[in-house]
DSSP file (Angstrom, degrees, kcal/mol; ACC not computed):
  #  RESIDUE AA STRUCTURE BP1 BP2  ACC     N-H-->O    O-->H-N    N-H-->O    O-->H-N    TCO  KAPPA ALPHA  PHI   PSI    X-CA   Y-CA   Z-CA
    1    1 A X              0   0    0      0, 0.0     2,-0.3     0, 0.0    25,-0.2   0.000 360.0 360.0 360.0 135.0   87.2  106.7  111.1
    2    2 A X  E     -a   26   0A   0     23,-2.9    25,-2.7     2,-0.0     2,-0.4  -0.770 360.0-141.7-107.3 154.2   84.1  104.7  111.9
    3    3 A X  E     +a   27   0A   0     -2,-0.3     2,-0.3    23,-0.2    25,-0.2  -0.944  22.7 173.3-115.9 137.9   83.8  101.7  114.1
    4    4 A X  E     -a   28   0A   0     23,-2.6    25,-2.5    -2,-0.4     2,-0.1  -0.997  29.9-119.1-143.0 143.2   81.5   98.8  113.3
    5    5 A X  E  >  -a   29   0A   0     -2,-0.3     4,-2.8    23,-0.2     5,-0.2  -0.425  30.8-114.1 -75.7 159.5   81.0   95.4  115.0
    6    6 A X  H  > S+     0   0    0     23,-2.4     4,-2.1     1,-0.2     5,-0.1   0.898 118.8  50.6 -60.2 -40.8   81.7   92.3  112.9
    7    7 A X  H  > S+     0   0    0     22,-0.2     4,-2.4     2,-0.2    -1,-0.2   0.913 111.7  47.3 -64.3 -42.9   78.0   91.4  113.0
    8    8 A X  H  > S+     0   0    0      2,-0.2     4,-2.6     1,-0.2    -2,-0.2   0.923 111.1  51.0 -63.0 -45.4   77.0   94.9  111.8
    9    9 A X  H  < S+     0   0    0     -4,-2.8    -1,-0.2     1,-0.2    -2,-0.2   0.881 111.4  49.3 -60.1 -38.6   79.6   94.8  109.0
   10   10 A X  H >< S+     0   0    0     -4,-2.1     3,-0.9    -5,-0.2    -1,-0.2   0.926 114.2  43.6 -66.9 -45.7   78.2   91.5  107.9
   11   11 A X  H 3< S+     0   0    0     -4,-2.4    -2,-0.2     1,-0.2     3,-0.2   0.844 125.9  32.6 -68.9 -34.1   74.6   92.6  107.9
   12   12 A X  T 3X S+     0   0    0     -4,-2.6     4,-2.5    -5,-0.2    -1,-0.2  -0.165  75.3 136.2-117.1  38.5   75.3   95.9  106.2
   13   13 A X  H <> S+     0   0    0     -3,-0.9     4,-2.8     1,-0.2     5,-0.2   0.861  70.7  53.4 -58.7 -40.9   78.3   95.0  104.0
   14   14 A X  H  > S+     0   0    0      2,-0.2     4,-2.2     1,-0.2    -1,-0.2   0.916 111.5  45.8 -61.7 -43.3   77.0   96.8  100.9
   15   15 A X  H  > S+     0   0    0     -3,-0.2     4,-2.6     2,-0.2    -2,-0.2   0.918 112.1  51.2 -65.6 -43.1   76.7  100.1  102.9
   16   16 A X  H  X S+     0   0    0     -4,-2.5     4,-2.4     1,-0.2    -2,-0.2   0.933 111.6  47.4 -59.9 -46.5   80.1   99.6  104.5
   17   17 A X  H  X S+     0   0    0     -4,-2.8     4,-2.5     1,-0.2    -1,-0.2   0.891 110.6  52.4 -62.7 -39.3   81.7   99.0  101.1
   18   18 A X  H  X S+     0   0    0     -4,-2.2     4,-0.9    -5,-0.2    -1,-0.2   0.932 111.1  46.8 -61.8 -45.5   79.9  102.1   99.7
   19   19 A X  H ><>S+     0   0    0     -4,-2.6     5,-2.3     1,-0.2     3,-0.5   0.893 111.5  51.3 -63.7 -39.7   81.3  104.2  102.5
   20   20 A X  H ><5S+     0   0    0     -4,-2.4     3,-2.1     1,-0.2    -1,-0.2   0.909 105.3  56.2 -63.6 -41.3   84.8  102.8  102.1
   21   21 A X  H 3<5S+     0   0    0     -4,-2.5    -1,-0.2     1,-0.3    -2,-0.2   0.744 103.8  55.0 -61.1 -23.6   84.6  103.7   98.4
   22   22 A X  T <<5S-     0   0    0     -4,-0.9    -1,-0.3    -3,-0.5    -2,-0.2   0.275 132.5 -90.3 -93.9   9.6   83.9  107.3   99.4
   23   23 A X  T < 5S+     0   0    0     -3,-2.1    -3,-0.2     1,-0.3    -2,-0.1   0.407  79.0 141.5 103.4  -2.5   87.0  107.4  101.5
   24   24 A X      < -     0   0    0     -5,-2.3     2,-0.4    -6,-0.1    -1,-0.3  -0.448  39.3-146.4 -74.6 146.8   85.8  106.3  104.9
   25   25 A X        -     0   0    0     14,-0.2   -23,-2.9    -2,-0.1     2,-0.4  -0.953  13.8-158.5-113.8 133.6   88.0  104.0  107.0
   26   26 A X  E     -aB   2  38A   0     12,-2.9    12,-3.0    -2,-0.4     2,-0.5  -0.901  11.8-154.6-115.3 140.0   86.3  101.4  109.3
   27   27 A X  E     -aB   3  37A   0    -25,-2.7   -23,-2.6    -2,-0.4     2,-0.5  -0.964  20.1-146.7-105.3 127.5   87.6   99.6  112.4
   28   28 A X  E     -aB   4  36A   0      8,-2.9     7,-3.0    -2,-0.5     8,-1.2  -0.835  11.3-157.0-100.0 128.8   85.9   96.2  112.8
   29   29 A X  E     -aB   5  34A   0    -25,-2.5   -23,-2.4    -2,-0.5     2,-0.4  -0.839  10.3-170.5-106.1 140.4   85.3   95.0  116.4
   30   30 A X  E >  S- B   0  33A   0      3,-2.8     3,-1.6    -2,-0.4   -25,-0.0  -0.976  81.8 -14.8-128.7 118.6   84.8   91.5  117.5
   31   31 A X  T 3  S-     0   0    0     -2,-0.4    -1,-0.1     1,-0.3     3,-0.1   0.862 130.7 -53.6  55.5  37.8   83.7   91.0  121.1
   32   32 A X  T 3  S+     0   0    0      1,-0.2     2,-0.4     0, 0.0    -1,-0.3   0.396 116.9 108.0  84.1  -2.9   84.7   94.6  121.8
   33   33 A X  E <  S-B   30   0A   0     -3,-1.6    -3,-2.8     2,-0.0     2,-0.3  -0.889  75.3-111.8-112.4 140.2   88.3   94.3  120.4
   34   34 A X  E     +B   29   0A   0     -2,-0.4    -5,-0.2    -5,-0.2     3,-0.1  -0.505  41.8 163.4 -67.1 126.4   89.6   95.8  117.2
   35   35 A X  E     +     0   0A   0     -7,-3.0     2,-0.3     1,-0.3    -6,-0.2   0.544  58.9  12.1-119.9 -16.1   90.4   93.0  114.8
   36   36 A X  E     -B   28   0A   0     -8,-1.2    -8,-2.9     2,-0.0     2,-0.4  -0.995  51.1-147.0-159.9 154.2   90.6   94.7  111.4
   37   37 A X  E     -B   27   0A   0     -2,-0.3     2,-0.5   -10,-0.2   -10,-0.2  -0.999  16.0-162.9-122.9 129.4   90.8   98.0  109.7
   38   38 A X  E     +B   26   0A   0    -12,-3.0   -12,-2.9    -2,-0.4     2,-0.3  -0.961  19.6 164.0-115.5 122.2   89.2   98.4  106.3
   39   39 A X        -     0   0    0     -2,-0.5   -14,-0.2   -14,-0.2   -15,-0.1  -0.909  45.4 -82.7-133.8 159.0   90.3  101.3  104.2
   40   40 A X     >  -     0   0    0     -2,-0.3     4,-2.1   -16,-0.3     5,-0.2  -0.332  40.4-123.3 -58.8 143.4   90.1  102.4  100.5
   41   41 A X  H  > S+     0   0    0      1,-0.2     4,-1.9     2,-0.2     5,-0.1   0.903 111.6  48.4 -57.9 -44.2   92.8  100.8   98.4
   42   42 A X  H  > S+     0   0    0      1,-0.2     4,-2.5     2,-0.2    -1,-0.2   0.894 108.3  55.1 -64.6 -39.2   94.1  104.2   97.2
   43   43 A X  H  > S+     0   0    0      1,-0.2     4,-2.4     2,-0.2    -1,-0.2   0.917 108.4  47.3 -60.9 -44.7   94.1  105.5  100.8
   44   44 A X  H  X S+     0   0    0     -4,-2.1     4,-2.4     1,-0.2    -1,-0.2   0.894 111.7  51.4 -64.5 -39.3   96.3  102.7  102.0
   45   45 A X  H  X S+     0   0    0     -4,-1.9     4,-2.3    -5,-0.2    -2,-0.2   0.903 110.0  48.9 -64.9 -41.7   98.7  103.1   99.1
   46   46 A X  H  X S+     0   0    0     -4,-2.5     4,-2.2     2,-0.2    -2,-0.2   0.921 112.6  47.6 -64.2 -44.8   99.0  106.9   99.7
   47   47 A X  H  X S+     0   0    0     -4,-2.4     4,-2.5     1,-0.2    -2,-0.2   0.901 111.0  51.8 -63.3 -40.5   99.7  106.3  103.4
   48   48 A X  H  X S+     0   0    0     -4,-2.4     4,-2.4     2,-0.2    -2,-0.2   0.921 110.6  47.7 -62.7 -44.7  102.3  103.6  102.6
   49   49 A X  H  X S+     0   0    0     -4,-2.3     4,-2.5     1,-0.2    -1,-0.2   0.897 111.9  50.3 -63.6 -40.3  104.1  105.9  100.2
   50   50 A X  H  X S+     0   0    0     -4,-2.2     4,-2.2     2,-0.2    -2,-0.2   0.908 111.1  48.5 -64.8 -41.7  104.2  108.7  102.7
   51   51 A X  H  X S+     0   0    0     -4,-2.5     4,-2.2     2,-0.2    -2,-0.2   0.905 112.4  48.8 -64.4 -41.6  105.5  106.4  105.4
   52   52 A X  H  X S+     0   0    0     -4,-2.4     4,-2.7     2,-0.2     5,-0.2   0.919 110.8  50.0 -64.6 -43.7  108.2  105.1  103.1
   53   53 A X  H  X S+     0   0    0     -4,-2.5     4,-2.4     1,-0.2    -2,-0.2   0.898 110.8  49.9 -61.9 -40.8  109.2  108.7  102.1
   54   54 A X  H  X S+     0   0    0     -4,-2.2     4,-2.3     2,-0.2    -1,-0.2   0.901 112.0  48.3 -64.8 -40.6  109.5  109.7  105.7
   55   55 A X  H  X S+     0   0    0     -4,-2.2     4,-2.6     2,-0.2    -2,-0.2   0.938 112.3  47.4 -64.7 -47.6  111.6  106.7  106.5
   56   56 A X  H  X S+     0   0    0     -4,-2.7     4,-2.2     1,-0.2    -2,-0.2   0.907 112.4  50.6 -61.4 -42.0  114.0  107.3  103.6
   57   57 A X  H  X S+     0   0    0     -4,-2.4     4,-1.5    -5,-0.2    -1,-0.2   0.924 111.4  47.8 -61.1 -45.1  114.3  110.9  104.5
   58   58 A X  H  X S+     0   0    0     -4,-2.3     4,-1.1     1,-0.2    -2,-0.2   0.905 111.7  49.9 -63.2 -41.6  115.1  110.1  108.1
   59   59 A X  H  < S+     0   0    0     -4,-2.6     3,-0.3     1,-0.2    -1,-0.2   0.871 107.6  53.7 -66.4 -36.7  117.7  107.5  107.0
   60   60 A X  H  < S+     0   0    0     -4,-2.2    -1,-0.2     1,-0.2    -2,-0.2   0.841 110.5  47.3 -66.0 -32.6  119.4  110.0  104.7
   61   61 A X  H  < S+     0   0    0     -4,-1.5    -1,-0.2    -5,-0.2    -2,-0.2   0.689  94.6  95.9 -80.3 -19.4  119.7  112.5  107.5
   62   62 A X  S  < S-     0   0    0     -4,-1.1     2,-0.1    -3,-0.3     3,-0.1  -0.476  81.3-113.8 -76.5 139.7  121.1  109.9  109.9
   63   63 A X        -     0   0    0     -2,-0.2     2,-0.2     1,-0.1    -1,-0.1  -0.419  33.4-105.3 -70.0 147.4  124.9  109.6  110.3
   64   64 A X        -     0   0    0     -2,-0.1     2,-0.5     1,-0.0    -1,-0.1  -0.543  36.4-148.1 -71.1 136.4  126.5  106.4  109.1
   65   65 A X        -     0   0    0     -2,-0.2    -1,-0.0    -3,-0.1    -3,-0.0  -0.925  50.3 -16.6-113.3 130.4  127.5  104.2  112.0
   66   66 A X  S    S-     0   0    0     -2,-0.5     2,-0.3     2,-0.1    -2,-0.0  -0.039  82.4 -73.0  76.8 179.5  130.5  102.0  111.9
   67   67 A X        -     0   0    0      2,-0.0     2,-1.3    -3,-0.0    -2,-0.0  -0.732  39.4-106.5-110.1 160.7  132.5  100.7  109.1
   68   68 A X        +     0   0    0     -2,-0.3    -2,-0.1     1,-0.1     0, 0.0  -0.751  51.2 158.0 -86.8  97.0  131.7   98.2  106.4
   69   69 A X        +     0   0    0     -2,-1.3     2,-0.3     2,-0.1    -1,-0.1  -0.055  48.1  75.4-112.8  31.3  133.9   95.4  107.7
   70   70 A X  S    S-     0   0    0      4,-0.0     2,-0.2     3,-0.0     3,-0.0  -0.948  70.8-128.4-137.3 157.7  132.1   92.5  106.0
   71   71 A X     >  -     0   0    0     -2,-0.3     4,-1.8     1,-0.1    -2,-0.1  -0.648  27.2-112.5-102.4 163.6  131.9   91.2  102.5
   72   72 A X  H  > S+     0   0    0     -2,-0.2     4,-1.5     1,-0.2     5,-0.1   0.903 118.4  54.5 -59.6 -41.7  128.8   90.5  100.5
   73   73 A X  H  4 S+     0   0    0      1,-0.2     4,-0.3     2,-0.2    -1,-0.2   0.893 106.8  50.9 -61.2 -40.2  129.6   86.8  100.5
   74   74 A X  H >4 S+     0   0    0      1,-0.2     3,-1.0     2,-0.2    -1,-0.2   0.879 105.5  57.3 -64.0 -36.9  129.8   86.9  104.4
   75   75 A X  H 3< S+     0   0    0     -4,-1.8    -1,-0.2     1,-0.2    -2,-0.2   0.864 112.4  40.0 -61.8 -36.9  126.5   88.6  104.5
   76   76 A X  T 3< S+     0   0    0     -4,-1.5    -1,-0.2    -3,-0.2    -2,-0.2   0.287  87.8 115.1-100.9  10.4  124.8   85.8  102.6
   77   77 A X    <         0   0    0     -3,-1.0    -3,-0.0    -4,-0.3    -4,-0.0  -0.432 360.0 360.0 -69.9 152.0  126.6   82.8  104.2
   78   78 A X              0   0    0     -2,-0.1    -1,-0.2     0, 0.0    -4,-0.0   0.497 360.0 360.0 157.1 360.0  124.4   80.6  106.2
């Protein structure tokens, strides 16, 4: 992961995009604080799928807690 200031990213946007296209991930800083992460579209999609798979796996292993003592209609009242 590379770090770049907002001003640098603005001045060298073509280079930053080229690096991102090659798989690099950038953290953009403004006044020394991280304000954005720019990553390849495919990379973000892969990470999202992996996170979802890990969550579903964890939930399947988890014991069911409590009983279903509500109806669907009660759930959507409001």
